PDB file with one MODEL, atoms N, CA, C and O in Angstrom:
MODEL        1
ATOM      1  N   MET A   1     -10.392  22.640  17.202  1.00  0.00           N
ATOM      2  CA  MET A   1      -9.525  22.402  18.333  1.00  0.00           C
ATOM      3  C   MET A   1      -9.941  23.315  19.488  1.00  0.00           C
ATOM      4  O   MET A   1     -10.182  24.508  19.298  1.00  0.00           O
ATOM      5  N   GLU A   2     -10.018  22.746  20.666  1.00  0.00           N
ATOM      6  CA  GLU A   2     -10.451  23.506  21.834  1.00  0.00           C
ATOM      7  C   GLU A   2      -9.348  24.463  22.292  1.00  0.00           C
ATOM      8  O   GLU A   2      -8.190  24.072  22.438  1.00  0.00           O
ATOM      9  N   GLN A   3      -9.723  25.702  22.510  1.00  0.00           N
ATOM     10  CA  GLN A   3      -8.787  26.725  22.992  1.00  0.00           C
ATOM     11  C   GLN A   3      -8.515  26.491  24.475  1.00  0.00           C
ATOM     12  O   GLN A   3      -9.447  26.337  25.263  1.00  0.00           O
ATOM     13  N   LYS A   4      -7.259  26.466  24.846  1.00  0.00           N
ATOM     14  CA  LYS A   4      -6.903  26.318  26.262  1.00  0.00           C
ATOM     15  C   LYS A   4      -6.915  27.678  26.942  1.00  0.00           C
ATOM     16  O   LYS A   4      -6.650  28.710  26.326  1.00  0.00           O
ATOM     17  N   ARG A   5      -7.228  27.647  28.221  1.00  0.00           N
ATOM     18  CA  ARG A   5      -7.199  28.874  29.017  1.00  0.00           C
ATOM     19  C   ARG A   5      -5.755  29.169  29.435  1.00  0.00           C
ATOM     20  O   ARG A   5      -4.925  28.263  29.508  1.00  0.00           O
ATOM     21  N   PHE A   6      -5.470  30.423  29.704  1.00  0.00           N
ATOM     22  CA  PHE A   6      -4.138  30.819  30.130  1.00  0.00           C
ATOM     23  C   PHE A   6      -3.725  30.059  31.386  1.00  0.00           C
ATOM     24  O   PHE A   6      -2.567  29.661  31.519  1.00  0.00           O
ATOM     25  N   ARG A   7      -4.659  29.856  32.301  1.00  0.00           N
ATOM     26  CA  ARG A   7      -4.336  29.144  33.535  1.00  0.00           C
ATOM     27  C   ARG A   7      -3.915  27.704  33.259  1.00  0.00           C
ATOM     28  O   ARG A   7      -3.121  27.142  34.013  1.00  0.00           O
ATOM     29  N   ASP A   8      -4.430  27.101  32.198  1.00  0.00           N
ATOM     30  CA  ASP A   8      -4.001  25.755  31.826  1.00  0.00           C
ATOM     31  C   ASP A   8      -2.522  25.742  31.441  1.00  0.00           C
ATOM     32  O   ASP A   8      -1.784  24.823  31.797  1.00  0.00           O
ATOM     33  N   TYR A   9      -2.104  26.768  30.714  1.00  0.00           N
ATOM     34  CA  TYR A   9      -0.689  26.869  30.346  1.00  0.00           C
ATOM     35  C   TYR A   9       0.185  27.108  31.580  1.00  0.00           C
ATOM     36  O   TYR A   9       1.269  26.536  31.701  1.00  0.00           O
ATOM     37  N   LEU A  10      -0.292  27.951  32.485  1.00  0.00           N
ATOM     38  CA  LEU A  10       0.447  28.176  33.725  1.00  0.00           C
ATOM     39  C   LEU A  10       0.598  26.875  34.499  1.00  0.00           C
ATOM     40  O   LEU A  10       1.690  26.527  34.948  1.00  0.00           O
ATOM     41  N   TYR A  11      -0.504  26.168  34.648  1.00  0.00           N
ATOM     42  CA  TYR A  11      -0.483  24.924  35.413  1.00  0.00           C
ATOM     43  C   TYR A  11       0.490  23.924  34.798  1.00  0.00           C
ATOM     44  O   TYR A  11       1.347  23.377  35.492  1.00  0.00           O
ATOM     45  N   LYS A  12       0.358  23.690  33.504  1.00  0.00           N
ATOM     46  CA  LYS A  12       1.224  22.721  32.824  1.00  0.00           C
ATOM     47  C   LYS A  12       2.697  23.129  32.900  1.00  0.00           C
ATOM     48  O   LYS A  12       3.578  22.271  32.946  1.00  0.00           O
ATOM     49  N   SER A  13       2.961  24.427  32.914  1.00  0.00           N
ATOM     50  CA  SER A  13       4.332  24.904  32.939  1.00  0.00           C
ATOM     51  C   SER A  13       4.975  24.816  34.319  1.00  0.00           C
ATOM     52  O   SER A  13       6.183  24.607  34.426  1.00  0.00           O
ATOM     53  N   PHE A  14       4.178  24.974  35.376  1.00  0.00           N
ATOM     54  CA  PHE A  14       4.756  25.126  36.711  1.00  0.00           C
ATOM     55  C   PHE A  14       4.368  24.072  37.738  1.00  0.00           C
ATOM     56  O   PHE A  14       5.034  23.990  38.770  1.00  0.00           O
ATOM     57  N   TYR A  15       3.340  23.263  37.528  1.00  0.00           N
ATOM     58  CA  TYR A  15       2.870  22.423  38.623  1.00  0.00           C
ATOM     59  C   TYR A  15       3.895  21.401  39.079  1.00  0.00           C
ATOM     60  O   TYR A  15       3.991  21.134  40.277  1.00  0.00           O
ATOM     61  N   GLN A  16       4.659  20.822  38.172  1.00  0.00           N
ATOM     62  CA  GLN A  16       5.666  19.844  38.601  1.00  0.00           C
ATOM     63  C   GLN A  16       6.842  20.528  39.287  1.00  0.00           C
ATOM     64  O   GLN A  16       7.417  19.979  40.227  1.00  0.00           O
ATOM     65  N   ILE A  17       7.198  21.710  38.828  1.00  0.00           N
ATOM     66  CA  ILE A  17       8.257  22.456  39.502  1.00  0.00           C
ATOM     67  C   ILE A  17       7.807  22.766  40.926  1.00  0.00           C
ATOM     68  O   ILE A  17       8.586  22.637  41.870  1.00  0.00           O
ATOM     69  N   LYS A  18       6.550  23.175  41.079  1.00  0.00           N
ATOM     70  CA  LYS A  18       6.005  23.452  42.407  1.00  0.00           C
ATOM     71  C   LYS A  18       6.024  22.201  43.264  1.00  0.00           C
ATOM     72  O   LYS A  18       6.436  22.242  44.424  1.00  0.00           O
ATOM     73  N   HIS A  19       5.582  21.094  42.701  1.00  0.00           N
ATOM     74  CA  HIS A  19       5.502  19.842  43.454  1.00  0.00           C
ATOM     75  C   HIS A  19       6.873  19.416  43.982  1.00  0.00           C
ATOM     76  O   HIS A  19       7.019  19.092  45.160  1.00  0.00           O
ATOM     77  N   TYR A  20       7.862  19.419  43.111  1.00  0.00           N
ATOM     78  CA  TYR A  20       9.187  18.942  43.505  1.00  0.00           C
ATOM     79  C   TYR A  20      10.028  20.004  44.203  1.00  0.00           C
ATOM     80  O   TYR A  20      11.014  19.669  44.860  1.00  0.00           O
ATOM     81  N   GLY A  21       9.664  21.266  44.076  1.00  0.00           N
ATOM     82  CA  GLY A  21      10.430  22.333  44.696  1.00  0.00           C
ATOM     83  C   GLY A  21       9.756  22.979  45.884  1.00  0.00           C
ATOM     84  O   GLY A  21      10.252  23.978  46.406  1.00  0.00           O
ATOM     85  N   LYS A  22       8.631  22.429  46.327  1.00  0.00           N
ATOM     86  CA  LYS A  22       7.855  23.088  47.382  1.00  0.00           C
ATOM     87  C   LYS A  22       8.616  23.243  48.702  1.00  0.00           C
ATOM     88  O   LYS A  22       8.291  24.117  49.505  1.00  0.00           O
ATOM     89  N   ASP A  23       9.624  22.402  48.927  1.00  0.00           N
ATOM     90  CA  ASP A  23      10.398  22.490  50.160  1.00  0.00           C
ATOM     91  C   ASP A  23      11.687  23.283  49.985  1.00  0.00           C
ATOM     92  O   ASP A  23      12.505  23.354  50.903  1.00  0.00           O
ATOM     93  N   ASP A  24      11.868  23.873  48.822  1.00  0.00           N
ATOM     94  CA  ASP A  24      13.055  24.667  48.534  1.00  0.00           C
ATOM     95  C   ASP A  24      12.605  26.092  48.220  1.00  0.00           C
ATOM     96  O   ASP A  24      12.082  26.368  47.140  1.00  0.00           O
ATOM     97  N   ILE A  25      12.816  26.989  49.177  1.00  0.00           N
ATOM     98  CA  ILE A  25      12.290  28.342  49.027  1.00  0.00           C
ATOM     99  C   ILE A  25      12.915  29.064  47.833  1.00  0.00           C
ATOM    100  O   ILE A  25      12.298  29.976  47.283  1.00  0.00           O
ATOM    101  N   SER A  26      14.111  28.681  47.425  1.00  0.00           N
ATOM    102  CA  SER A  26      14.703  29.330  46.255  1.00  0.00           C
ATOM    103  C   SER A  26      13.926  28.982  44.991  1.00  0.00           C
ATOM    104  O   SER A  26      13.789  29.819  44.099  1.00  0.00           O
ATOM    105  N   VAL A  27      13.419  27.763  44.907  1.00  0.00           N
ATOM    106  CA  VAL A  27      12.603  27.362  43.758  1.00  0.00           C
ATOM    107  C   VAL A  27      11.289  28.140  43.773  1.00  0.00           C
ATOM    108  O   VAL A  27      10.872  28.693  42.755  1.00  0.00           O
ATOM    109  N   ILE A  28      10.648  28.175  44.929  1.00  0.00           N
ATOM    110  CA  ILE A  28       9.369  28.884  45.057  1.00  0.00           C
ATOM    111  C   ILE A  28       9.549  30.377  44.766  1.00  0.00           C
ATOM    112  O   ILE A  28       8.752  30.969  44.039  1.00  0.00           O
ATOM    113  N   SER A  29      10.588  30.978  45.330  1.00  0.00           N
ATOM    114  CA  SER A  29      10.835  32.410  45.097  1.00  0.00           C
ATOM    115  C   SER A  29      11.043  32.708  43.627  1.00  0.00           C
ATOM    116  O   SER A  29      10.577  33.732  43.128  1.00  0.00           O
ATOM    117  N   ASN A  30      11.728  31.836  42.938  1.00  0.00           N
ATOM    118  CA  ASN A  30      11.966  32.056  41.513  1.00  0.00           C
ATOM    119  C   ASN A  30      10.710  31.873  40.680  1.00  0.00           C
ATOM    120  O   ASN A  30      10.537  32.560  39.673  1.00  0.00           O
ATOM    121  N   ILE A  31       9.830  30.963  41.077  1.00  0.00           N
ATOM    122  CA  ILE A  31       8.536  30.845  40.393  1.00  0.00           C
ATOM    123  C   ILE A  31       7.737  32.134  40.594  1.00  0.00           C
ATOM    124  O   ILE A  31       7.208  32.701  39.639  1.00  0.00           O
ATOM    125  N   VAL A  32       7.658  32.585  41.837  1.00  0.00           N
ATOM    126  CA  VAL A  32       6.912  33.806  42.150  1.00  0.00           C
ATOM    127  C   VAL A  32       7.496  34.992  41.380  1.00  0.00           C
ATOM    128  O   VAL A  32       6.749  35.816  40.853  1.00  0.00           O
ATOM    129  N   ASN A  33       8.805  35.081  41.312  1.00  0.00           N
ATOM    130  CA  ASN A  33       9.454  36.169  40.592  1.00  0.00           C
ATOM    131  C   ASN A  33       9.149  36.098  39.091  1.00  0.00           C
ATOM    132  O   ASN A  33       8.918  37.131  38.463  1.00  0.00           O
ATOM    133  N   ALA A  34       9.144  34.912  38.520  1.00  0.00           N
ATOM    134  CA  ALA A  34       8.807  34.749  37.104  1.00  0.00           C
ATOM    135  C   ALA A  34       7.369  35.177  36.838  1.00  0.00           C
ATOM    136  O   ALA A  34       7.096  35.849  35.843  1.00  0.00           O
ATOM    137  N   LEU A  35       6.442  34.793  37.724  1.00  0.00           N
ATOM    138  CA  LEU A  35       5.039  35.180  37.573  1.00  0.00           C
ATOM    139  C   LEU A  35       4.887  36.700  37.690  1.00  0.00           C
ATOM    140  O   LEU A  35       4.134  37.319  36.938  1.00  0.00           O
ATOM    141  N   TYR A  36       5.612  37.288  38.641  1.00  0.00           N
ATOM    142  CA  TYR A  36       5.582  38.747  38.808  1.00  0.00           C
ATOM    143  C   TYR A  36       6.065  39.443  37.532  1.00  0.00           C
ATOM    144  O   TYR A  36       5.440  40.394  37.063  1.00  0.00           O
ATOM    145  N   LYS A  37       7.172  38.967  36.981  1.00  0.00           N
ATOM    146  CA  LYS A  37       7.717  39.601  35.769  1.00  0.00           C
ATOM    147  C   LYS A  37       6.755  39.477  34.594  1.00  0.00           C
ATOM    148  O   LYS A  37       6.666  40.382  33.765  1.00  0.00           O
ATOM    149  N   CYS A  38       6.043  38.369  34.521  1.00  0.00           N
ATOM    150  CA  CYS A  38       5.013  38.233  33.480  1.00  0.00           C
ATOM    151  C   CYS A  38       3.893  39.246  33.706  1.00  0.00           C
ATOM    152  O   CYS A  38       3.363  39.819  32.754  1.00  0.00           O
ATOM    153  N   ALA A  39       3.538  39.461  34.971  1.00  0.00           N
ATOM    154  CA  ALA A  39       2.460  40.396  35.302  1.00  0.00           C
ATOM    155  C   ALA A  39       2.816  41.822  34.895  1.00  0.00           C
ATOM    156  O   ALA A  39       1.949  42.587  34.472  1.00  0.00           O
ATOM    157  N   VAL A  40       4.081  42.173  35.024  1.00  0.00           N
ATOM    158  CA  VAL A  40       4.522  43.532  34.696  1.00  0.00           C
ATOM    159  C   VAL A  40       4.199  43.883  33.247  1.00  0.00           C
ATOM    160  O   VAL A  40       3.886  45.034  32.942  1.00  0.00           O
ATOM    161  N   VAL A  41       4.272  42.910  32.364  1.00  0.00           N
ATOM    162  CA  VAL A  41       4.071  43.177  30.935  1.00  0.00           C
ATOM    163  C   VAL A  41       2.721  42.682  30.411  1.00  0.00           C
ATOM    164  O   VAL A  41       2.517  42.598  29.200  1.00  0.00           O
ATOM    165  N   SER A  42       1.808  42.356  31.317  1.00  0.00           N
ATOM    166  CA  SER A  42       0.521  41.775  30.912  1.00  0.00           C
ATOM    167  C   SER A  42      -0.639  42.708  31.193  1.00  0.00           C
ATOM    168  O   SER A  42      -0.530  43.659  31.967  1.00  0.00           O
ATOM    169  N   ASN A  43      -1.762  42.405  30.537  1.00  0.00           N
ATOM    170  CA  ASN A  43      -2.973  43.180  30.796  1.00  0.00           C
ATOM    171  C   ASN A  43      -3.627  42.703  32.098  1.00  0.00           C
ATOM    172  O   ASN A  43      -3.200  41.716  32.698  1.00  0.00           O
ATOM    173  N   GLN A  44      -4.657  43.415  32.515  1.00  0.00           N
ATOM    174  CA  GLN A  44      -5.274  43.180  33.818  1.00  0.00           C
ATOM    175  C   GLN A  44      -5.852  41.770  33.970  1.00  0.00           C
ATOM    176  O   GLN A  44      -5.725  41.176  35.041  1.00  0.00           O
ATOM    177  N   SER A  45      -6.475  41.229  32.942  1.00  0.00           N
ATOM    178  CA  SER A  45      -7.062  39.887  33.077  1.00  0.00           C
ATOM    179  C   SER A  45      -5.976  38.824  33.237  1.00  0.00           C
ATOM    180  O   SER A  45      -6.148  37.871  33.997  1.00  0.00           O
ATOM    181  N   ILE A  46      -4.873  38.981  32.534  1.00  0.00           N
ATOM    182  CA  ILE A  46      -3.756  38.042  32.682  1.00  0.00           C
ATOM    183  C   ILE A  46      -3.094  38.233  34.045  1.00  0.00           C
ATOM    184  O   ILE A  46      -2.686  37.260  34.678  1.00  0.00           O
ATOM    185  N   GLN A  47      -2.987  39.475  34.495  1.00  0.00           N
ATOM    186  CA  GLN A  47      -2.431  39.727  35.827  1.00  0.00           C
ATOM    187  C   GLN A  47      -3.234  39.014  36.906  1.00  0.00           C
ATOM    188  O   GLN A  47      -2.665  38.458  37.845  1.00  0.00           O
ATOM    189  N   LYS A  48      -4.551  39.031  36.771  1.00  0.00           N
ATOM    190  CA  LYS A  48      -5.413  38.334  37.743  1.00  0.00           C
ATOM    191  C   LYS A  48      -5.127  36.827  37.729  1.00  0.00           C
ATOM    192  O   LYS A  48      -5.032  36.200  38.784  1.00  0.00           O
ATOM    193  N   GLU A  49      -4.993  36.262  36.551  1.00  0.00           N
ATOM    194  CA  GLU A  49      -4.668  34.827  36.440  1.00  0.00           C
ATOM    195  C   GLU A  49      -3.317  34.529  37.082  1.00  0.00           C
ATOM    196  O   GLU A  49      -3.165  33.533  37.790  1.00  0.00           O
ATOM    197  N   LEU A  50      -2.338  35.398  36.831  1.00  0.00           N
ATOM    198  CA  LEU A  50      -1.010  35.206  37.398  1.00  0.00           C
ATOM    199  C   LEU A  50      -1.038  35.317  38.916  1.00  0.00           C
ATOM    200  O   LEU A  50      -0.388  34.536  39.611  1.00  0.00           O
ATOM    201  N   TRP A  51      -1.793  36.289  39.433  1.00  0.00           N
ATOM    202  CA  TRP A  51      -1.903  36.448  40.890  1.00  0.00           C
ATOM    203  C   TRP A  51      -2.571  35.229  41.519  1.00  0.00           C
ATOM    204  O   TRP A  51      -2.099  34.717  42.534  1.00  0.00           O
ATOM    205  N   ASP A  52      -3.650  34.770  40.928  1.00  0.00           N
ATOM    206  CA  ASP A  52      -4.351  33.605  41.464  1.00  0.00           C
ATOM    207  C   ASP A  52      -3.461  32.359  41.409  1.00  0.00           C
ATOM    208  O   ASP A  52      -3.449  31.557  42.343  1.00  0.00           O
ATOM    209  N   PHE A  53      -2.725  32.205  40.322  1.00  0.00           N
ATOM    210  CA  PHE A  53      -1.834  31.056  40.210  1.00  0.00           C
ATOM    211  C   PHE A  53      -0.708  31.174  41.229  1.00  0.00           C
ATOM    212  O   PHE A  53      -0.287  30.169  41.802  1.00  0.00           O
ATOM    213  N   ASN A  54      -0.225  32.365  41.457  1.00  0.00           N
ATOM    214  CA  ASN A  54       0.784  32.600  42.482  1.00  0.00           C
ATOM    215  C   ASN A  54       0.279  32.123  43.849  1.00  0.00           C
ATOM    216  O   ASN A  54       1.027  31.508  44.610  1.00  0.00           O
ATOM    217  N   ASN A  55      -0.973  32.406  44.153  1.00  0.00           N
ATOM    218  CA  ASN A  55      -1.544  31.935  45.424  1.00  0.00           C
ATOM    219  C   ASN A  55      -1.564  30.414  45.482  1.00  0.00           C
ATOM    220  O   ASN A  55      -1.336  29.833  46.543  1.00  0.00           O
ATOM    221  N   TYR A  56      -1.830  29.771  44.366  1.00  0.00           N
ATOM    222  CA  TYR A  56      -1.771  28.310  44.297  1.00  0.00           C
ATOM    223  C   TYR A  56      -0.345  27.830  44.586  1.00  0.00           C
ATOM    224  O   TYR A  56      -0.154  26.868  45.330  1.00  0.00           O
ATOM    225  N   ILE A  57       0.641  28.485  44.011  1.00  0.00           N
ATOM    226  CA  ILE A  57       2.038  28.108  44.238  1.00  0.00           C
ATOM    227  C   ILE A  57       2.388  28.204  45.716  1.00  0.00           C
ATOM    228  O   ILE A  57       3.107  27.352  46.238  1.00  0.00           O
ATOM    229  N   LEU A  58       1.890  29.228  46.391  1.00  0.00           N
ATOM    230  CA  LEU A  58       2.247  29.465  47.788  1.00  0.00           C
ATOM    231  C   LEU A  58       1.398  28.688  48.796  1.00  0.00           C
ATOM    232  O   LEU A  58       1.658  28.758  49.997  1.00  0.00           O
ATOM    233  N   GLU A  59       0.391  27.950  48.331  1.00  0.00           N
ATOM    234  CA  GLU A  59      -0.489  27.219  49.260  1.00  0.00           C
ATOM    235  C   GLU A  59       0.263  26.271  50.185  1.00  0.00           C
ATOM    236  O   GLU A  59      -0.115  26.129  51.348  1.00  0.00           O
ATOM    237  N   GLU A  60       1.299  25.629  49.710  1.00  0.00           N
ATOM    238  CA  GLU A  60       2.006  24.633  50.514  1.00  0.00           C
ATOM    239  C   GLU A  60       3.228  25.193  51.232  1.00  0.00           C
ATOM    240  O   GLU A  60       3.961  24.448  51.883  1.00  0.00           O
ATOM    241  N   VAL A  61       3.448  26.484  51.120  1.00  0.00           N
ATOM    242  CA  VAL A  61       4.590  27.107  51.783  1.00  0.00           C
ATOM    243  C   VAL A  61       4.124  27.685  53.109  1.00  0.00           C
ATOM    244  O   VAL A  61       3.210  28.509  53.150  1.00  0.00           O
ATOM    245  N   ASP A  62       4.759  27.249  54.197  1.00  0.00           N
ATOM    246  CA  ASP A  62       4.443  27.797  55.512  1.00  0.00           C
ATOM    247  C   ASP A  62       5.296  29.044  55.710  1.00  0.00           C
ATOM    248  O   ASP A  62       6.431  28.973  56.183  1.00  0.00           O
ATOM    249  N   ILE A  63       4.736  30.164  55.346  1.00  0.00           N
ATOM    250  CA  ILE A  63       5.463  31.428  55.335  1.00  0.00           C
ATOM    251  C   ILE A  63       5.939  31.808  56.735  1.00  0.00           C
ATOM    252  O   ILE A  63       6.988  32.434  56.881  1.00  0.00           O
ATOM    253  N   GLN A  64       5.176  31.433  57.770  1.00  0.00           N
ATOM    254  CA  GLN A  64       5.506  31.811  59.150  1.00  0.00           C
ATOM    255  C   GLN A  64       6.804  31.178  59.645  1.00  0.00           C
ATOM    256  O   GLN A  64       7.418  31.698  60.576  1.00  0.00           O
ATOM    257  N   ILE A  65       7.237  30.066  59.043  1.00  0.00           N
ATOM    258  CA  ILE A  65       8.446  29.402  59.544  1.00  0.00           C
ATOM    259  C   ILE A  65       9.675  29.638  58.653  1.00  0.00           C
ATOM    260  O   ILE A  65      10.729  29.042  58.876  1.00  0.00           O
ATOM    261  N   LEU A  66       9.536  30.498  57.658  1.00  0.00           N
ATOM    262  CA  LEU A  66      10.683  30.788  56.805  1.00  0.00           C
ATOM    263  C   LEU A  66      11.750  31.538  57.598  1.00  0.00           C
ATOM    264  O   LEU A  66      11.424  32.381  58.434  1.00  0.00           O
ATOM    265  N   PRO A  67      13.020  31.236  57.342  1.00  0.00           N
ATOM    266  CA  PRO A  67      14.080  32.063  57.935  1.00  0.00           C
ATOM    267  C   PRO A  67      13.904  33.516  57.508  1.00  0.00           C
ATOM    268  O   PRO A  67      13.363  33.800  56.439  1.00  0.00           O
ATOM    269  N   SER A  68      14.368  34.431  58.356  1.00  0.00           N
ATOM    270  CA  SER A  68      14.070  35.853  58.155  1.00  0.00           C
ATOM    271  C   SER A  68      14.492  36.389  56.788  1.00  0.00           C
ATOM    272  O   SER A  68      13.735  37.141  56.173  1.00  0.00           O
ATOM    273  N   MET A  69      15.653  36.032  56.306  1.00  0.00           N
ATOM    274  CA  MET A  69      16.093  36.565  55.009  1.00  0.00           C
ATOM    275  C   MET A  69      15.268  35.983  53.866  1.00  0.00           C
ATOM    276  O   MET A  69      14.965  36.686  52.902  1.00  0.00           O
ATOM    277  N   ASP A  70      14.900  34.703  53.964  1.00  0.00           N
ATOM    278  CA  ASP A  70      14.042  34.098  52.945  1.00  0.00           C
ATOM    279  C   ASP A  70      12.683  34.788  52.928  1.00  0.00           C
ATOM    280  O   ASP A  70      12.140  35.100  51.869  1.00  0.00           O
ATOM    281  N   TYR A  71      12.146  35.018  54.122  1.00  0.00           N
ATOM    282  CA  TYR A  71      10.854  35.703  54.239  1.00  0.00           C
ATOM    283  C   TYR A  71      10.936  37.103  53.632  1.00  0.00           C
ATOM    284  O   TYR A  71      10.068  37.495  52.852  1.00  0.00           O
ATOM    285  N   ASP A  72      11.969  37.849  53.986  1.00  0.00           N
ATOM    286  CA  ASP A  72      12.113  39.223  53.488  1.00  0.00           C
ATOM    287  C   ASP A  72      12.235  39.252  51.966  1.00  0.00           C
ATOM    288  O   ASP A  72      11.638  40.107  51.313  1.00  0.00           O
ATOM    289  N   TYR A  73      13.005  38.325  51.400  1.00  0.00           N
ATOM    290  CA  TYR A  73      13.186  38.274  49.949  1.00  0.00           C
ATOM    291  C   TYR A  73      11.863  37.972  49.252  1.00  0.00           C
ATOM    292  O   TYR A  73      11.485  38.653  48.299  1.00  0.00           O
ATOM    293  N   LEU A  74      11.157  36.940  49.738  1.00  0.00           N
ATOM    294  CA  LEU A  74       9.877  36.562  49.137  1.00  0.00           C
ATOM    295  C   LEU A  74       8.851  37.673  49.313  1.00  0.00           C
ATOM    296  O   LEU A  74       8.094  37.975  48.390  1.00  0.00           O
ATOM    297  N   LYS A  75       8.825  38.274  50.480  1.00  0.00           N
ATOM    298  CA  LYS A  75       7.865  39.354  50.728  1.00  0.00           C
ATOM    299  C   LYS A  75       8.121  40.542  49.798  1.00  0.00           C
ATOM    300  O   LYS A  75       7.171  41.160  49.317  1.00  0.00           O
ATOM    301  N   ALA A  76       9.377  40.866  49.543  1.00  0.00           N
ATOM    302  CA  ALA A  76       9.698  41.988  48.653  1.00  0.00           C
ATOM    303  C   ALA A  76       9.142  41.735  47.250  1.00  0.00           C
ATOM    304  O   ALA A  76       8.599  42.641  46.619  1.00  0.00           O
ATOM    305  N   ILE A  77       9.282  40.507  46.772  1.00  0.00           N
ATOM    306  CA  ILE A  77       8.710  40.170  45.467  1.00  0.00           C
ATOM    307  C   ILE A  77       7.187  40.274  45.521  1.00  0.00           C
ATOM    308  O   ILE A  77       6.558  40.820  44.614  1.00  0.00           O
ATOM    309  N   MET A  78       6.606  39.744  46.589  1.00  0.00           N
ATOM    310  CA  MET A  78       5.150  39.749  46.715  1.00  0.00           C
ATOM    311  C   MET A  78       4.587  41.161  46.801  1.00  0.00           C
ATOM    312  O   MET A  78       3.514  41.426  46.260  1.00  0.00           O
ATOM    313  N   VAL A  79       5.282  42.061  47.462  1.00  0.00           N
ATOM    314  CA  VAL A  79       4.830  43.460  47.544  1.00  0.00           C
ATOM    315  C   VAL A  79       4.799  44.083  46.149  1.00  0.00           C
ATOM    316  O   VAL A  79       3.831  44.750  45.785  1.00  0.00           O
ATOM    317  N   LYS A  80       5.866  43.862  45.367  1.00  0.00           N
ATOM    318  CA  LYS A  80       5.898  44.387  43.996  1.00  0.00           C
ATOM    319  C   LYS A  80       4.793  43.743  43.153  1.00  0.00           C
ATOM    320  O   LYS A  80       4.132  44.417  42.363  1.00  0.00           O
ATOM    321  N   PHE A  81       4.605  42.452  43.328  1.00  0.00           N
ATOM    322  CA  PHE A  81       3.581  41.710  42.589  1.00  0.00           C
ATOM    323  C   PHE A  81       2.198  42.265  42.921  1.00  0.00           C
ATOM    324  O   PHE A  81       1.400  42.540  42.025  1.00  0.00           O
ATOM    325  N   ALA A  82       1.921  42.426  44.214  1.00  0.00           N
ATOM    326  CA  ALA A  82       0.620  42.954  44.642  1.00  0.00           C
ATOM    327  C   ALA A  82       0.393  44.364  44.098  1.00  0.00           C
ATOM    328  O   ALA A  82      -0.706  44.684  43.645  1.00  0.00           O
ATOM    329  N   ASN A  83       1.413  45.198  44.140  1.00  0.00           N
ATOM    330  CA  ASN A  83       1.282  46.566  43.626  1.00  0.00           C
ATOM    331  C   ASN A  83       1.031  46.579  42.126  1.00  0.00           C
ATOM    332  O   ASN A  83       0.235  47.378  41.633  1.00  0.00           O
ATOM    333  N   THR A  84       1.701  45.705  41.405  1.00  0.00           N
ATOM    334  CA  THR A  84       1.539  45.635  39.949  1.00  0.00           C
ATOM    335  C   THR A  84       0.147  45.182  39.567  1.00  0.00           C
ATOM    336  O   THR A  84      -0.422  45.668  38.589  1.00  0.00           O
ATOM    337  N   THR A  85      -0.407  44.257  40.331  1.00  0.00           N
ATOM    338  CA  THR A  85      -1.705  43.655  39.977  1.00  0.00           C
ATOM    339  C   THR A  85      -2.879  44.289  40.713  1.00  0.00           C
ATOM    340  O   THR A  85      -4.022  43.866  40.537  1.00  0.00           O
ATOM    341  N   ASP A  86      -2.609  45.299  41.535  1.00  0.00           N
ATOM    342  CA  ASP A  86      -3.660  45.934  42.352  1.00  0.00           C
ATOM    343  C   ASP A  86      -4.366  44.932  43.254  1.00  0.00           C
ATOM    344  O   ASP A  86      -5.572  45.030  43.481  1.00  0.00           O
ATOM    345  N   GLU A  87      -3.614  43.977  43.763  1.00  0.00           N
ATOM    346  CA  GLU A  87      -4.149  42.987  44.692  1.00  0.00           C
ATOM    347  C   GLU A  87      -3.694  43.339  46.108  1.00  0.00           C
ATOM    348  O   GLU A  87      -2.758  44.114  46.302  1.00  0.00           O
ATOM    349  N   LYS A  88      -4.374  42.755  47.081  1.00  0.00           N
ATOM    350  CA  LYS A  88      -4.038  43.019  48.486  1.00  0.00           C
ATOM    351  C   LYS A  88      -3.158  41.895  48.995  1.00  0.00           C
ATOM    352  O   LYS A  88      -3.468  40.718  48.813  1.00  0.00           O
ATOM    353  N   LEU A  89      -2.067  42.263  49.628  1.00  0.00           N
ATOM    354  CA  LEU A  89      -1.143  41.300  50.219  1.00  0.00           C
ATOM    355  C   LEU A  89      -1.451  41.207  51.708  1.00  0.00           C
ATOM    356  O   LEU A  89      -1.412  42.211  52.419  1.00  0.00           O
ATOM    357  N   ASN A  90      -1.754  40.008  52.174  1.00  0.00           N
ATOM    358  CA  ASN A  90      -2.124  39.802  53.581  1.00  0.00           C
ATOM    359  C   ASN A  90      -0.984  39.176  54.366  1.00  0.00           C
ATOM    360  O   ASN A  90      -1.167  38.145  55.014  1.00  0.00           O
ATOM    361  N   TRP A  91       0.179  39.786  54.312  1.00  0.00           N
ATOM    362  CA  TRP A  91       1.328  39.304  55.073  1.00  0.00           C
ATOM    363  C   TRP A  91       1.664  40.326  56.131  1.00  0.00           C
ATOM    364  O   TRP A  91       1.426  41.522  55.959  1.00  0.00           O
ATOM    365  N   ALA A  92       2.216  39.849  57.222  1.00  0.00           N
ATOM    366  CA  ALA A  92       2.628  40.755  58.327  1.00  0.00           C
ATOM    367  C   ALA A  92       3.831  41.557  57.943  1.00  0.00           C
ATOM    368  O   ALA A  92       4.315  42.364  58.737  1.00  0.00           O
TER     369      ALA A  92
ENDMDL
END
């Protein structure tokens, strides 16, 4: 039996939620928060997969037009996520 990659499990678990929730920032924020919490308890290679998948989740979100409180909430999660995974966050 072929071994699946971790990213395959991430995709299968979240892609439909992303598709149907992409216009609802509460859905997106909760996905990002779930990925962050997984990163906290994971090793570096899994953290990289989680960070990359997080970027996939955020591809369809226009961060510049989010209401200020939504932006601040999502950014706070992203800052913690970036710090946990040693990744660079390119948000204003």
